[in-house]
C-alpha positions as CSV (number, residue, x, y, z in Angstrom):
1,M,-22.4,-28.2,-7.7
2,K,-25.0,-25.8,-6.4
3,A,-24.7,-22.0,-6.8
4,A,-26.8,-19.2,-5.5
5,L,-27.3,-16.4,-8.0
6,V,-28.0,-13.3,-5.9
7,F,-29.5,-10.3,-7.6
8,V,-29.5,-7.3,-5.3
9,G,-32.0,-4.4,-5.2
10,R,-32.8,-2.8,-8.5
11,A,-30.4,-5.2,-10.2
12,A,-33.2,-7.9,-9.9
13,A,-35.2,-6.2,-12.6
14,A,-32.5,-4.2,-14.5
15,S,-32.1,-5.1,-18.2
16,V,-28.3,-5.3,-17.9
17,Y,-28.7,-8.4,-15.6
18,L,-31.5,-10.2,-17.5
19,P,-29.0,-12.3,-19.6
20,Y,-27.9,-14.0,-16.3
21,R,-31.5,-15.1,-15.7
22,S,-32.2,-16.1,-19.2
23,R,-33.1,-19.6,-20.4
24,G,-29.9,-19.8,-22.5
25,F,-27.6,-19.0,-19.6
26,I,-29.5,-21.1,-16.9
27,C,-29.6,-24.1,-19.2
28,A,-25.9,-23.7,-20.1
29,L,-25.1,-23.7,-16.4
30,A,-27.0,-27.0,-16.0
31,E,-25.0,-28.5,-18.9
32,A,-21.8,-27.4,-17.1
33,G,-22.9,-29.3,-14.0
34,V,-24.2,-26.4,-12.0
35,E,-27.6,-26.3,-10.2
36,P,-28.6,-22.6,-9.9
37,V,-30.7,-21.1,-7.2
38,V,-32.0,-17.6,-8.0
39,I,-32.3,-15.2,-5.1
40,D,-33.7,-11.7,-5.4
41,V,-32.6,-9.6,-2.3
42,D,-34.4,-6.4,-1.3
43,I,-32.1,-4.0,0.5
44,D,-34.9,-1.5,1.2
45,P,-37.9,-2.2,3.4
46,E,-40.2,-1.5,0.5
47,P,-39.2,-3.2,-2.8
48,S,-38.6,-0.8,-5.7
49,S,-38.8,-3.3,-8.5
50,A,-41.0,-6.2,-9.6
51,T,-39.9,-9.8,-9.3
52,V,-38.6,-11.1,-12.6
53,P,-40.0,-14.5,-13.3
54,S,-37.6,-17.3,-14.3
55,E,-37.6,-18.3,-18.0
56,V,-36.8,-21.9,-16.9
57,P,-39.6,-23.8,-15.1
58,G,-38.6,-25.6,-12.0
59,I,-35.7,-23.3,-11.0
60,V,-35.8,-22.6,-7.2
61,G,-36.3,-18.9,-6.6
62,Y,-36.6,-16.6,-3.6
63,R,-37.3,-13.0,-2.9
64,N,-36.6,-11.8,0.6
65,Q,-34.9,-9.2,2.7
66,V,-31.1,-9.2,3.0
67,D,-31.0,-10.5,6.6
68,R,-32.7,-13.7,5.4
69,L,-29.9,-14.4,3.0
70,P,-27.7,-16.6,5.3
71,L,-30.7,-18.8,6.2
72,I,-31.6,-19.3,2.5
73,V,-28.0,-20.2,1.6
74,A,-27.8,-22.7,4.5
75,Q,-31.2,-24.2,3.7
76,E,-30.4,-24.7,0.0
77,R,-26.9,-26.1,0.8
78,V,-25.2,-24.1,-2.0
79,G,-21.5,-24.5,-2.6
80,V,-20.9,-20.9,-3.8
81,V,-22.7,-17.5,-3.8
82,Q,-22.5,-15.3,-6.8
83,T,-23.7,-11.7,-6.4
84,F,-24.9,-9.3,-9.1
85,G,-25.7,-5.6,-8.5
86,A,-24.4,-2.0,-8.1
87,T,-21.3,-2.0,-6.0
88,E,-22.5,0.5,-3.5
89,D,-25.7,-1.6,-2.9
90,L,-23.8,-4.7,-1.8
91,G,-22.1,-3.8,1.5
92,S,-24.8,-5.4,3.7
93,V,-25.3,-8.3,1.3
94,W,-21.6,-9.3,1.4
95,G,-21.6,-9.0,5.2
96,H,-24.6,-11.3,5.5
97,V,-23.2,-13.8,3.0
98,A,-20.0,-14.0,5.2
99,R,-22.1,-15.4,8.0
100,A,-23.0,-18.3,5.8
101,A,-19.3,-19.2,5.5
102,K,-19.5,-19.9,1.8
103,P,-17.2,-18.9,-1.1
104,L,-18.3,-15.5,-2.4
105,A,-17.9,-14.3,-6.0
106,H,-19.1,-11.0,-7.4
107,F,-19.7,-9.8,-10.9
108,V,-18.7,-6.3,-11.8
109,S,-20.8,-4.7,-14.5
110,S,-20.6,-1.2,-16.1
111,D,-24.0,-0.6,-14.6
112,G,-23.4,0.5,-11.0
113,A,-19.6,0.2,-11.2
114,V,-17.3,2.4,-9.1
115,A,-16.4,5.5,-11.0
116,D,-13.3,7.7,-10.8
117,L,-13.8,11.1,-9.1
118,P,-13.9,14.2,-11.4
119,A,-10.6,15.7,-12.1
120,G,-9.6,19.1,-10.8
121,R,-10.1,20.9,-7.5
122,P,-13.7,21.5,-6.1
123,R,-14.9,25.0,-6.8
124,S,-17.4,25.2,-3.9
125,L,-18.7,23.3,-0.9
126,A,-21.5,21.8,-3.0
127,D,-19.0,20.7,-5.6
128,L,-16.9,19.1,-2.8
129,V,-19.9,17.1,-1.6
130,R,-20.7,16.0,-5.1
131,R,-17.2,14.8,-5.6
132,G,-17.1,12.9,-2.3
133,R,-17.8,9.3,-1.7
134,S,-21.1,8.2,0.0
135,L,-21.3,6.2,3.2
136,A,-22.6,3.3,1.1
137,H,-19.4,3.4,-0.9
138,W,-17.2,3.1,2.1
139,Q,-19.4,0.4,3.6
140,A,-19.3,-1.6,0.4
141,R,-15.5,-1.2,0.2
142,H,-15.1,-2.5,3.7
143,A,-17.4,-5.5,3.2
144,S,-15.7,-6.4,-0.1
145,R,-13.0,-8.1,1.9
146,H,-15.4,-11.1,2.1
147,V,-15.3,-11.5,-1.7
148,T,-13.0,-14.3,-2.8
149,A,-13.3,-14.0,-6.5
150,V,-14.3,-11.3,-9.0
151,L,-15.7,-11.6,-12.5
152,G,-16.3,-8.6,-14.6
153,S,-17.7,-7.7,-18.0
154,N,-14.5,-5.7,-18.9
155,R,-10.9,-5.0,-17.6
156,A,-11.5,-1.3,-17.3
157,D,-14.2,-1.5,-14.6
158,L,-12.4,-4.4,-12.8
159,G,-9.2,-2.4,-12.6
160,R,-11.1,0.7,-11.4
161,H,-12.5,-1.3,-8.4
162,F,-9.0,-2.7,-7.5
163,R,-7.5,0.8,-7.7
164,H,-10.1,2.1,-5.3
165,G,-9.4,-0.6,-2.7
166,F,-12.2,-3.0,-3.4
167,F,-11.8,-6.8,-3.1
168,P,-8.4,-6.8,-1.2
169,R,-8.7,-10.6,-0.5
170,A,-9.9,-11.8,-3.8
171,R,-7.9,-14.8,-5.0
172,F,-8.3,-14.1,-8.7
173,S,-10.3,-12.1,-11.2
174,A,-11.6,-13.0,-14.7
175,V,-13.3,-11.2,-17.6
176,A,-16.6,-12.8,-18.6
177,P,-18.7,-10.8,-21.2
178,P,-22.5,-10.8,-20.8
179,P,-24.1,-13.8,-22.5
180,S,-25.7,-12.8,-25.9
181,P,-28.2,-14.7,-28.0
182,P,-27.0,-16.3,-31.2
183,T,-26.7,-14.0,-34.2
184,R,-26.5,-14.5,-38.0
185,T,-23.3,-13.6,-39.8
186,F,-23.2,-11.8,-43.1
187,G,-20.5,-11.0,-45.7
188,V,-18.6,-7.7,-45.8
189,I,-19.9,-5.2,-48.3
190,P,-17.2,-4.6,-51.0
191,L,-15.5,-1.3,-50.7
192,G,-16.7,-0.2,-54.2
193,Q,-20.3,-0.8,-53.2
194,R,-20.2,1.3,-50.1
195,R,-22.3,4.4,-49.8
196,Q,-20.5,7.7,-50.2
197,G,-21.1,8.6,-46.5
198,P,-21.9,6.1,-43.7
199,V,-25.3,5.8,-42.1
200,L,-24.8,5.9,-38.4
201,G,-27.3,3.9,-36.3
202,F,-28.3,4.0,-32.6
203,W,-30.4,1.1,-31.2
204,D,-31.5,1.0,-27.6
205,P,-35.2,0.5,-26.5
206,D,-34.3,1.5,-22.9
207,A,-32.4,4.7,-23.7
208,D,-33.3,7.7,-21.6
209,A,-33.2,11.4,-22.6
210,E,-29.7,11.8,-21.2
211,V,-28.2,9.2,-23.5
212,L,-30.0,10.7,-26.6
213,E,-28.9,14.2,-25.7
214,L,-25.3,13.1,-25.4
215,L,-25.5,11.5,-28.8
216,L,-27.2,14.5,-30.4
217,R,-24.7,16.9,-28.8
218,A,-21.8,14.8,-30.3
219,V,-23.4,14.9,-33.7
220,A,-23.7,18.7,-33.5
221,L,-20.1,19.0,-32.4
222,T,-18.8,17.1,-35.4
223,G,-19.5,20.2,-37.6
224,Q,-19.6,17.8,-40.6
225,T,-23.2,16.4,-40.7
226,D,-22.9,16.5,-44.5
227,L,-20.5,13.5,-44.3
228,F,-23.0,11.1,-42.6
229,T,-26.6,10.5,-41.7
230,L,-28.0,9.3,-38.4
231,K,-30.9,6.8,-37.7
232,I,-32.2,5.9,-34.3
233,A,-34.5,3.1,-33.3
234,P,-37.0,1.9,-32.1
235,A,-39.6,4.5,-33.0
236,S,-40.5,5.0,-29.3
237,L,-37.2,7.0,-28.8
238,A,-38.7,9.9,-30.8
239,G,-40.7,11.1,-27.8
240,R,-37.7,11.1,-25.4
241,A,-35.7,14.0,-26.9
242,V,-36.0,16.8,-29.4
243,L,-34.6,15.5,-32.6
244,P,-32.9,17.9,-35.0
245,P,-33.5,17.9,-38.7
246,G,-31.6,15.1,-40.5
247,V,-32.1,12.5,-37.7
248,T,-34.3,9.7,-38.9
249,V,-36.4,7.5,-36.7
250,A,-36.6,3.9,-37.9
251,D,-39.5,1.6,-36.9
252,A,-37.4,-1.6,-36.5
253,A,-38.6,-4.5,-34.4
254,S,-35.1,-5.8,-33.6
255,A,-31.5,-4.8,-33.7
256,D,-30.9,-7.3,-36.5
257,A,-33.6,-5.7,-38.6
258,F,-32.4,-2.2,-37.9
259,L,-28.8,-3.0,-38.8
260,R,-29.7,-4.0,-42.3
261,D,-30.1,-0.2,-43.1
262,V,-27.1,1.2,-41.3
263,D,-23.3,1.1,-41.7
264,V,-22.0,2.0,-38.3
265,L,-23.5,1.3,-34.8
266,V,-22.9,4.1,-32.3
267,V,-23.0,3.4,-28.6
268,P,-23.1,6.7,-26.6
269,R,-22.9,5.4,-23.1
270,A,-20.9,2.6,-21.4
271,E,-23.6,0.1,-20.6
272,D,-23.2,-3.7,-20.8
273,R,-26.7,-4.1,-22.2
274,A,-25.4,-2.5,-25.4
275,L,-23.3,-5.6,-26.0
276,C,-26.1,-7.5,-27.7
277,A,-26.5,-4.8,-30.3
278,V,-22.7,-4.6,-30.7
279,V,-22.5,-8.4,-31.2
280,A,-25.3,-8.2,-33.8
281,A,-23.5,-5.4,-35.6
282,L,-20.2,-7.3,-35.8
283,A,-22.0,-10.4,-36.9
284,A,-23.5,-8.3,-39.7
285,R,-20.0,-7.0,-40.5
286,K,-20.9,-3.5,-39.5
287,S,-18.4,-1.1,-37.9
288,V,-19.0,0.2,-34.3
289,I,-18.1,3.2,-32.2
290,V,-18.1,2.3,-28.5
291,P,-16.9,3.8,-25.2
292,D,-13.5,2.8,-23.8
293,T,-15.1,1.0,-20.9
294,G,-17.9,-1.5,-20.7
295,A,-18.3,-5.0,-22.1
296,A,-18.1,-4.0,-25.8
297,I,-14.4,-3.1,-25.6
298,E,-13.5,-6.7,-25.0
299,I,-14.7,-7.7,-28.5
300,V,-13.9,-4.5,-30.4
301,D,-10.3,-3.8,-31.5
302,Y,-9.4,-0.2,-32.1
303,G,-8.8,0.5,-35.8
304,R,-10.0,-3.0,-36.8
305,R,-13.7,-3.4,-36.2
306,G,-14.5,0.1,-35.1
307,L,-13.4,3.0,-32.9
308,L,-13.2,3.6,-29.1
309,Y,-13.7,7.0,-27.4
310,A,-13.5,8.4,-23.9
311,A,-16.7,7.3,-22.1
312,G,-19.1,10.1,-21.2
313,S,-17.5,12.7,-23.5
314,A,-19.6,14.1,-26.3
315,Y,-16.5,15.9,-27.7
316,H,-14.5,12.6,-28.0
317,L,-17.6,10.8,-29.5
318,A,-17.8,13.6,-32.1
319,M,-14.1,13.1,-32.9
320,A,-14.7,9.3,-33.4
321,I,-17.7,10.0,-35.6
322,N,-15.6,12.4,-37.7
323,V,-12.7,9.8,-38.1
324,M,-15.2,7.1,-39.1
325,A,-16.9,9.4,-41.6
326,Q,-13.7,10.8,-43.2
327,S,-12.1,7.3,-43.6
328,W,-15.3,5.7,-44.8
329,T,-14.6,5.7,-48.6
330,N,-10.9,4.8,-48.5
331,R,-10.3,2.5,-45.5
332,P,-12.2,-0.7,-45.0
333,F,-12.4,-2.0,-41.4
334,S,-11.2,-5.5,-40.9
335,F,-13.3,-8.2,-39.3
336,D,-10.6,-10.8,-38.9
337,G,-11.2,-12.9,-35.8
338,V,-14.7,-11.5,-35.3
339,E,-16.2,-15.0,-35.1
340,E,-14.0,-15.9,-32.2
341,S,-14.9,-12.7,-30.4
342,I,-18.6,-13.3,-30.8
343,A,-18.3,-16.9,-29.7
344,R,-17.0,-15.7,-26.3
345,T,-20.4,-14.1,-25.7
346,A,-22.4,-17.3,-26.3
347,P,-24.4,-18.3,-23.2
348,D,-22.7,-21.7,-23.0
349,A,-19.2,-20.1,-23.2
350,V,-20.0,-17.6,-20.5
351,A,-21.6,-20.3,-18.3
352,R,-18.4,-22.3,-18.5
353,M,-16.4,-19.4,-17.4
354,F,-18.6,-18.8,-14.3
355,A,-18.6,-22.6,-13.5
356,S,-14.8,-22.7,-13.8
357,A,-14.4,-19.8,-11.5
358,W,-16.8,-21.3,-8.9
359,R,-15.0,-24.6,-9.0
360,R,-11.7,-22.8,-8.4
361,L,-13.3,-21.6,-5.2
362,G,-14.1,-25.1,-4.2
363,G,-17.9,-24.6,-4.7
């Protein structure tokens, strides 16, 4: 079976989609009997991102404008087309794929997913415009009728798309977590050997100032910074926000190295690229605090391996941090079944899920 992996616009270079272009995932597809063709599609006249080279030599790859997509699909004789990208960027892409008359699957990620409108009534005309949907949103929703199967990193984002009228003709949907590299597993620290207060950790080389400010605002809102300490890494994050006293910057080269010195991993924004760090934390038997949407919730059980909080809310993140800190010395978190959850994110397991979905479409 031959499958076209179509990365649209900025998704072509976004870190959240790099696992689907990685050597581990591409080779796992080959083992599952799939011959992938990688296609980077520019939806603007001038490309805004660099072409990402394939990690696997010999893989057929293209970069072209969206109107050339049907010709490439026909030329390569692919059996199914799989798209990756922000939902609102894909209206024209899905329309052009429909001209090729091939089964079309789409992957819903937390990056670029459809969001719910803010609650409450608009207070001004500017607020009304801000709360409204863009033309690209309505175009993508209309074109989504061509999508025949939907895969997603988590149930929350998948459900949000269906509630807002996307993919009305999809035959089925499935949850497929982003592929993560293998990690080492460690034993659980006995309760009597735990530190008096947990060391919270935040790891994200690509974090921007907005994410750091949300995390620091949540820490300030706890009002109990004497119960825990916070470390962030890598060291390059120090220049992206003003760090208050008590926040330590760690010069760690990898998430695995960073997690040796922390007790709880904190994820302050729902992004699928955080899954690798979450998987590494669970493998190291560290508790986690993650948003209630995004790929991480599929492998984190509330009250067992960590805590969930309302995504985007510094207040609810602060509450989760307080619960974790206050229960630290008297309530160990369980890691029963964590190996099975981590195994679901292995590149070969994720590749088999994609290949199974494509075969259901007759690709």
